[in-house]
mmCIF file as Biopython writes it, N, C-alpha, C and O atoms, coordinates in Angstrom:
data_model
#
loop_
_atom_site.group_PDB
_atom_site.id
_atom_site.type_symbol
_atom_site.label_atom_id
_atom_site.label_alt_id
_atom_site.label_comp_id
_atom_site.label_asym_id
_atom_site.label_entity_id
_atom_site.label_seq_id
_atom_site.pdbx_PDB_ins_code
_atom_site.Cartn_x
_atom_site.Cartn_y
_atom_site.Cartn_z
_atom_site.occupancy
_atom_site.B_iso_or_equiv
_atom_site.auth_seq_id
_atom_site.auth_asym_id
_atom_site.pdbx_PDB_model_num
ATOM 1   N N  . MET A ? 1  ? -14.147 7.096   -2.538 1.0 0.0 1  A 1 
ATOM 2   C CA . MET A ? 1  ? -14.056 5.952   -2.523 1.0 0.0 1  A 1 
ATOM 3   C C  . MET A ? 1  ? -12.851 5.180   -3.051 1.0 0.0 1  A 1 
ATOM 4   O O  . MET A ? 1  ? -12.624 4.048   -2.625 1.0 0.0 1  A 1 
ATOM 5   N N  . PHE A ? 2  ? -12.036 5.783   -4.009 1.0 0.0 2  A 1 
ATOM 6   C CA . PHE A ? 2  ? -10.826 5.290   -4.381 1.0 0.0 2  A 1 
ATOM 7   C C  . PHE A ? 2  ? -10.154 5.606   -3.648 1.0 0.0 2  A 1 
ATOM 8   O O  . PHE A ? 2  ? -9.594  4.587   -3.242 1.0 0.0 2  A 1 
ATOM 9   N N  . ILE A ? 3  ? -9.727  6.588   -3.058 1.0 0.0 3  A 1 
ATOM 10  C CA . ILE A ? 3  ? -8.771  7.164   -1.572 1.0 0.0 3  A 1 
ATOM 11  C C  . ILE A ? 3  ? -8.583  5.977   -0.840 1.0 0.0 3  A 1 
ATOM 12  O O  . ILE A ? 3  ? -7.556  5.329   -0.640 1.0 0.0 3  A 1 
ATOM 13  N N  . GLU A ? 4  ? -10.381 5.701   -0.274 1.0 0.0 4  A 1 
ATOM 14  C CA . GLU A ? 4  ? -10.246 4.586   0.691  1.0 0.0 4  A 1 
ATOM 15  C C  . GLU A ? 4  ? -9.740  3.083   0.581  1.0 0.0 4  A 1 
ATOM 16  O O  . GLU A ? 4  ? -9.322  2.294   1.428  1.0 0.0 4  A 1 
ATOM 17  N N  . ARG A ? 5  ? -10.012 2.962   -1.280 1.0 0.0 5  A 1 
ATOM 18  C CA . ARG A ? 5  ? -9.394  1.481   -1.541 1.0 0.0 5  A 1 
ATOM 19  C C  . ARG A ? 5  ? -8.148  1.588   -1.803 1.0 0.0 5  A 1 
ATOM 20  O O  . ARG A ? 5  ? -7.556  0.509   -1.806 1.0 0.0 5  A 1 
ATOM 21  N N  . LEU A ? 6  ? -7.487  2.560   -2.039 1.0 0.0 6  A 1 
ATOM 22  C CA . LEU A ? 6  ? -5.943  2.704   -2.132 1.0 0.0 6  A 1 
ATOM 23  C C  . LEU A ? 6  ? -5.359  2.401   -0.510 1.0 0.0 6  A 1 
ATOM 24  O O  . LEU A ? 6  ? -4.409  1.688   -0.186 1.0 0.0 6  A 1 
ATOM 25  N N  . ILE A ? 7  ? -6.200  3.135   0.291  1.0 0.0 7  A 1 
ATOM 26  C CA . ILE A ? 7  ? -5.743  2.912   1.935  1.0 0.0 7  A 1 
ATOM 27  C C  . ILE A ? 7  ? -5.433  1.279   2.239  1.0 0.0 7  A 1 
ATOM 28  O O  . ILE A ? 7  ? -4.433  0.646   2.580  1.0 0.0 7  A 1 
ATOM 29  N N  . GLU A ? 8  ? -7.203  0.858   1.849  1.0 0.0 8  A 1 
ATOM 30  C CA . GLU A ? 8  ? -6.870  -0.482  1.990  1.0 0.0 8  A 1 
ATOM 31  C C  . GLU A ? 8  ? -6.465  -1.400  1.918  1.0 0.0 8  A 1 
ATOM 32  O O  . GLU A ? 8  ? -6.444  -2.273  2.786  1.0 0.0 8  A 1 
ATOM 33  N N  . LEU A ? 9  ? -5.862  -1.442  0.408  1.0 0.0 9  A 1 
ATOM 34  C CA . LEU A ? 9  ? -4.684  -2.036  -0.347 1.0 0.0 9  A 1 
ATOM 35  C C  . LEU A ? 9  ? -3.128  -1.778  0.334  1.0 0.0 9  A 1 
ATOM 36  O O  . LEU A ? 9  ? -2.273  -2.662  0.292  1.0 0.0 9  A 1 
ATOM 37  N N  . SER A ? 10 ? -2.917  -0.623  0.881  1.0 0.0 10 A 1 
ATOM 38  C CA . SER A ? 10 ? -1.661  -0.507  1.461  1.0 0.0 10 A 1 
ATOM 39  C C  . SER A ? 10 ? -1.912  -1.399  3.046  1.0 0.0 10 A 1 
ATOM 40  O O  . SER A ? 10 ? -1.119  -2.255  3.439  1.0 0.0 10 A 1 
ATOM 41  N N  . ALA A ? 11 ? -2.678  -1.147  3.512  1.0 0.0 11 A 1 
ATOM 42  C CA . ALA A ? 11 ? -2.974  -1.996  4.617  1.0 0.0 11 A 1 
ATOM 43  C C  . ALA A ? 11 ? -2.724  -3.661  4.543  1.0 0.0 11 A 1 
ATOM 44  O O  . ALA A ? 11 ? -2.090  -4.422  5.274  1.0 0.0 11 A 1 
ATOM 45  N N  . TYR A ? 12 ? -3.546  -3.881  3.272  1.0 0.0 12 A 1 
ATOM 46  C CA . TYR A ? 12 ? -3.806  -5.598  2.959  1.0 0.0 12 A 1 
ATOM 47  C C  . TYR A ? 12 ? -1.898  -5.801  2.645  1.0 0.0 12 A 1 
ATOM 48  O O  . TYR A ? 12 ? -1.357  -6.824  3.064  1.0 0.0 12 A 1 
ATOM 49  N N  . CYS A ? 13 ? -1.103  -4.777  1.931  1.0 0.0 13 A 1 
ATOM 50  C CA . CYS A ? 13 ? 0.366   -5.266  1.887  1.0 0.0 13 A 1 
ATOM 51  C C  . CYS A ? 13 ? 1.374   -5.425  2.841  1.0 0.0 13 A 1 
ATOM 52  O O  . CYS A ? 13 ? 2.530   -5.844  2.798  1.0 0.0 13 A 1 
ATOM 53  N N  . ALA A ? 14 ? 0.584   -4.950  3.784  1.0 0.0 14 A 1 
ATOM 54  C CA . ALA A ? 14 ? 1.604   -4.883  5.052  1.0 0.0 14 A 1 
ATOM 55  C C  . ALA A ? 14 ? 1.098   -6.135  5.736  1.0 0.0 14 A 1 
ATOM 56  O O  . ALA A ? 14 ? 1.895   -6.863  6.327  1.0 0.0 14 A 1 
ATOM 57  N N  . LEU A ? 15 ? -0.290  -6.437  5.678  1.0 0.0 15 A 1 
ATOM 58  C CA . LEU A ? 15 ? -0.745  -8.228  6.248  1.0 0.0 15 A 1 
ATOM 59  C C  . LEU A ? 15 ? 0.079   -8.720  5.833  1.0 0.0 15 A 1 
ATOM 60  O O  . LEU A ? 15 ? 1.031   -8.958  6.576  1.0 0.0 15 A 1 
ATOM 61  N N  . ILE A ? 16 ? 0.130   -9.156  4.305  1.0 0.0 16 A 1 
ATOM 62  C CA . ILE A ? 16 ? 0.982   -10.107 3.660  1.0 0.0 16 A 1 
ATOM 63  C C  . ILE A ? 16 ? 2.251   -10.289 3.547  1.0 0.0 16 A 1 
ATOM 64  O O  . ILE A ? 16 ? 2.834   -11.296 3.147  1.0 0.0 16 A 1 
ATOM 65  N N  . GLN A ? 17 ? 2.813   -8.993  4.014  1.0 0.0 17 A 1 
ATOM 66  C CA . GLN A ? 17 ? 4.344   -8.800  3.759  1.0 0.0 17 A 1 
ATOM 67  C C  . GLN A ? 17 ? 5.118   -9.814  4.479  1.0 0.0 17 A 1 
ATOM 68  O O  . GLN A ? 17 ? 6.320   -9.734  4.222  1.0 0.0 17 A 1 
ATOM 69  N N  . GLY A ? 18 ? 4.795   -10.757 5.314  1.0 0.0 18 A 1 
ATOM 70  C CA . GLY A ? 18 ? 5.555   -11.859 5.866  1.0 0.0 18 A 1 
ATOM 71  C C  . GLY A ? 18 ? 5.985   -13.073 4.969  1.0 0.0 18 A 1 
ATOM 72  O O  . GLY A ? 18 ? 6.496   -14.006 5.588  1.0 0.0 18 A 1 
ATOM 73  N N  . ASN A ? 19 ? 5.860   -13.211 3.600  1.0 0.0 19 A 1 
ATOM 74  C CA . ASN A ? 19 ? 6.290   -13.864 2.842  1.0 0.0 19 A 1 
ATOM 75  C C  . ASN A ? 19 ? 7.505   -13.008 2.582  1.0 0.0 19 A 1 
ATOM 76  O O  . ASN A ? 19 ? 7.420   -11.887 2.080  1.0 0.0 19 A 1 
ATOM 77  N N  . TYR A ? 20 ? 8.568   -13.541 2.920  1.0 0.0 20 A 1 
ATOM 78  C CA . TYR A ? 20 ? 9.920   -13.184 2.624  1.0 0.0 20 A 1 
ATOM 79  C C  . TYR A ? 20 ? 10.585  -12.794 1.180  1.0 0.0 20 A 1 
ATOM 80  O O  . TYR A ? 20 ? 11.405  -11.892 1.010  1.0 0.0 20 A 1 
ATOM 81  N N  . GLU A ? 21 ? 9.995   -13.769 0.058  1.0 0.0 21 A 1 
ATOM 82  C CA . GLU A ? 21 ? 10.237  -13.749 -1.264 1.0 0.0 21 A 1 
ATOM 83  C C  . GLU A ? 21 ? 9.602   -12.517 -1.416 1.0 0.0 21 A 1 
ATOM 84  O O  . GLU A ? 21 ? 10.339  -12.088 -2.304 1.0 0.0 21 A 1 
ATOM 85  N N  . TRP A ? 22 ? 8.565   -11.358 -1.175 1.0 0.0 22 A 1 
ATOM 86  C CA . TRP A ? 22 ? 7.633   -10.774 -1.590 1.0 0.0 22 A 1 
ATOM 87  C C  . TRP A ? 22 ? 7.810   -9.314  -0.837 1.0 0.0 22 A 1 
ATOM 88  O O  . TRP A ? 22 ? 7.191   -8.277  -1.075 1.0 0.0 22 A 1 
ATOM 89  N N  . LYS A ? 23 ? 8.804   -9.540  0.108  1.0 0.0 23 A 1 
ATOM 90  C CA . LYS A ? 23 ? 8.880   -8.280  1.439  1.0 0.0 23 A 1 
ATOM 91  C C  . LYS A ? 23 ? 9.323   -7.224  0.154  1.0 0.0 23 A 1 
ATOM 92  O O  . LYS A ? 23 ? 8.581   -6.316  -0.221 1.0 0.0 23 A 1 
ATOM 93  N N  . ALA A ? 24 ? 10.162  -7.403  -0.222 1.0 0.0 24 A 1 
ATOM 94  C CA . ALA A ? 24 ? 11.042  -6.069  -0.798 1.0 0.0 24 A 1 
ATOM 95  C C  . ALA A ? 24 ? 9.923   -5.892  -2.135 1.0 0.0 24 A 1 
ATOM 96  O O  . ALA A ? 24 ? 9.515   -4.734  -2.218 1.0 0.0 24 A 1 
ATOM 97  N N  . VAL A ? 25 ? 9.674   -6.310  -2.604 1.0 0.0 25 A 1 
ATOM 98  C CA . VAL A ? 25 ? 8.495   -5.593  -3.792 1.0 0.0 25 A 1 
ATOM 99  C C  . VAL A ? 25 ? 7.093   -5.368  -3.074 1.0 0.0 25 A 1 
ATOM 100 O O  . VAL A ? 25 ? 6.668   -4.291  -3.491 1.0 0.0 25 A 1 
ATOM 101 N N  . LEU A ? 26 ? 6.298   -5.863  -2.276 1.0 0.0 26 A 1 
ATOM 102 C CA . LEU A ? 26 ? 5.314   -5.129  -1.164 1.0 0.0 26 A 1 
ATOM 103 C C  . LEU A ? 26 ? 5.629   -3.710  -0.364 1.0 0.0 26 A 1 
ATOM 104 O O  . LEU A ? 26 ? 4.921   -2.719  -0.187 1.0 0.0 26 A 1 
ATOM 105 N N  . THR A ? 27 ? 7.032   -4.035  0.063  1.0 0.0 27 A 1 
ATOM 106 C CA . THR A ? 27 ? 7.383   -2.402  0.798  1.0 0.0 27 A 1 
ATOM 107 C C  . THR A ? 27 ? 6.931   -1.264  -0.239 1.0 0.0 27 A 1 
ATOM 108 O O  . THR A ? 27 ? 6.215   -0.294  0.009  1.0 0.0 27 A 1 
ATOM 109 N N  . LYS A ? 28 ? 7.567   -1.645  -1.556 1.0 0.0 28 A 1 
ATOM 110 C CA . LYS A ? 28 ? 7.731   -0.796  -2.478 1.0 0.0 28 A 1 
ATOM 111 C C  . LYS A ? 28 ? 6.072   -0.190  -2.755 1.0 0.0 28 A 1 
ATOM 112 O O  . LYS A ? 28 ? 5.623   0.951   -2.643 1.0 0.0 28 A 1 
ATOM 113 N N  . VAL A ? 29 ? 5.456   -1.405  -3.132 1.0 0.0 29 A 1 
ATOM 114 C CA . VAL A ? 29 ? 3.930   -1.207  -3.790 1.0 0.0 29 A 1 
ATOM 115 C C  . VAL A ? 29 ? 3.410   -0.746  -2.083 1.0 0.0 29 A 1 
ATOM 116 O O  . VAL A ? 29 ? 2.867   0.351   -2.209 1.0 0.0 29 A 1 
ATOM 117 N N  . ARG A ? 30 ? 3.391   -1.013  -1.136 1.0 0.0 30 A 1 
ATOM 118 C CA . ARG A ? 30 ? 3.097   -0.078  0.152  1.0 0.0 30 A 1 
ATOM 119 C C  . ARG A ? 30 ? 3.103   1.266   -0.056 1.0 0.0 30 A 1 
ATOM 120 O O  . ARG A ? 30 ? 2.131   2.022   -0.057 1.0 0.0 30 A 1 
ATOM 121 N N  . ALA A ? 31 ? 4.434   1.564   -0.260 1.0 0.0 31 A 1 
ATOM 122 C CA . ALA A ? 31 ? 4.563   2.867   0.404  1.0 0.0 31 A 1 
ATOM 123 C C  . ALA A ? 31 ? 4.229   3.645   -1.447 1.0 0.0 31 A 1 
ATOM 124 O O  . ALA A ? 31 ? 4.520   4.818   -1.682 1.0 0.0 31 A 1 
ATOM 125 N N  . ALA A ? 32 ? 3.873   3.114   -2.058 1.0 0.0 32 A 1 
ATOM 126 C CA . ALA A ? 32 ? 3.334   3.974   -3.122 1.0 0.0 32 A 1 
ATOM 127 C C  . ALA A ? 32 ? 1.983   4.213   -3.074 1.0 0.0 32 A 1 
ATOM 128 O O  . ALA A ? 32 ? 1.394   5.218   -3.472 1.0 0.0 32 A 1 
ATOM 129 N N  . LEU A ? 33 ? 1.364   2.874   -2.376 1.0 0.0 33 A 1 
ATOM 130 C CA . LEU A ? 33 ? -0.368  3.287   -2.387 1.0 0.0 33 A 1 
ATOM 131 C C  . LEU A ? 33 ? -0.449  4.166   -1.210 1.0 0.0 33 A 1 
ATOM 132 O O  . LEU A ? 33 ? -1.402  4.945   -1.215 1.0 0.0 33 A 1 
ATOM 133 N N  . THR A ? 34 ? 0.530   4.216   0.024  1.0 0.0 34 A 1 
ATOM 134 C CA . THR A ? 34 ? 0.454   5.399   1.017  1.0 0.0 34 A 1 
ATOM 135 C C  . THR A ? 34 ? 0.303   6.766   0.645  1.0 0.0 34 A 1 
ATOM 136 O O  . THR A ? 34 ? -0.434  7.600   1.170  1.0 0.0 34 A 1 
ATOM 137 N N  . LEU A ? 35 ? 1.194   6.927   -0.461 1.0 0.0 35 A 1 
ATOM 138 C CA . LEU A ? 35 ? 1.262   8.467   -1.010 1.0 0.0 35 A 1 
ATOM 139 C C  . LEU A ? 35 ? 0.174   8.640   -1.791 1.0 0.0 35 A 1 
ATOM 140 O O  . LEU A ? 35 ? -0.421  9.619   -1.339 1.0 0.0 35 A 1 
ATOM 141 N N  . TYR A ? 36 ? -0.414  8.191   -2.751 1.0 0.0 36 A 1 
ATOM 142 C CA . TYR A ? 36 ? -1.632  8.002   -3.617 1.0 0.0 36 A 1 
ATOM 143 C C  . TYR A ? 36 ? -2.740  9.036   -3.069 1.0 0.0 36 A 1 
ATOM 144 O O  . TYR A ? 36 ? -3.002  10.215  -3.309 1.0 0.0 36 A 1 
ATOM 145 N N  . PRO A ? 37 ? -3.250  8.075   -2.248 1.0 0.0 37 A 1 
ATOM 146 C CA . PRO A ? 37 ? -4.105  8.755   -1.352 1.0 0.0 37 A 1 
ATOM 147 C C  . PRO A ? 37 ? -4.006  10.513  -0.950 1.0 0.0 37 A 1 
ATOM 148 O O  . PRO A ? 37 ? -4.965  11.274  -0.821 1.0 0.0 37 A 1 
ATOM 149 N N  . GLU A ? 38 ? -2.455  10.867  -0.800 1.0 0.0 38 A 1 
ATOM 150 C CA . GLU A ? 38 ? -2.191  11.855  0.255  1.0 0.0 38 A 1 
ATOM 151 C C  . GLU A ? 38 ? -2.125  13.032  -1.226 1.0 0.0 38 A 1 
ATOM 152 O O  . GLU A ? 38 ? -2.484  14.208  -1.275 1.0 0.0 38 A 1 
ATOM 153 N N  . GLN A ? 39 ? -1.611  12.280  -2.151 1.0 0.0 39 A 1 
ATOM 154 C CA . GLN A ? 39 ? -1.967  13.309  -3.418 1.0 0.0 39 A 1 
ATOM 155 C C  . GLN A ? 39 ? -3.031  13.713  -3.873 1.0 0.0 39 A 1 
ATOM 156 O O  . GLN A ? 39 ? -3.413  14.844  -4.173 1.0 0.0 39 A 1 
ATOM 157 N N  . LEU A ? 40 ? -3.755  12.207  -3.938 1.0 0.0 40 A 1 
ATOM 158 C CA . LEU A ? 40 ? -5.459  12.744  -4.490 1.0 0.0 40 A 1 
ATOM 159 C C  . LEU A ? 40 ? -6.205  13.883  -3.650 1.0 0.0 40 A 1 
ATOM 160 O O  . LEU A ? 40 ? -6.870  14.841  -4.044 1.0 0.0 40 A 1 
ATOM 161 N N  . SER A ? 41 ? -5.833  13.411  -2.211 1.0 0.0 41 A 1 
ATOM 162 C CA . SER A ? 41 ? -6.879  14.644  -1.424 1.0 0.0 41 A 1 
ATOM 163 C C  . SER A ? 41 ? -6.290  16.074  -1.523 1.0 0.0 41 A 1 
ATOM 164 O O  . SER A ? 41 ? -7.019  17.062  -1.596 1.0 0.0 41 A 1 
ATOM 165 N N  . GLY A ? 42 ? -4.855  16.143  -1.521 1.0 0.0 42 A 1 
ATOM 166 C CA . GLY A ? 42 ? -4.094  17.496  -1.464 1.0 0.0 42 A 1 
ATOM 167 C C  . GLY A ? 42 ? -4.589  17.930  -2.528 1.0 0.0 42 A 1 
ATOM 168 O O  . GLY A ? 42 ? -4.277  19.045  -2.944 1.0 0.0 42 A 1 
#
């Protein structure tokens, strides 16, 4: 369930990334959120 939430958060970051001020930050957050499920399930 935790892994599913991380994946959903990553998708949400992509959705709200359109705001230019937050784009750089959200890109890094999204990248981290994408890696965590892979690390936790492996």
